[in-house]
C-alpha positions, 0 to 999 in steps of 0.5 A, a space after each residue: 095491723 089495722 092501724 098500718 092499713 088505716 094509715 096507708 089508706 089515709 096517707 093515700 087519700 091525703 098525700 099531703 100528710 106525708 112521713 115527715 109532716 106526721 113527724 112534725 105533728 107528733 112532735 108538736 103534739 108531744 111538745 104541747 103536752 109536755 109543757 102542760 104536765 111540766 106547768 102542773 108539776 
């Protein structure tokens, strides 16, 4: 509950970070993390 409120405040304060940009960032970070894990394995 607190995270959603914090996210809404963050989104209102920084309108450039819309949902699509957040999704792209999560996918990018996930890809980098997956690449690192795959290299170690």
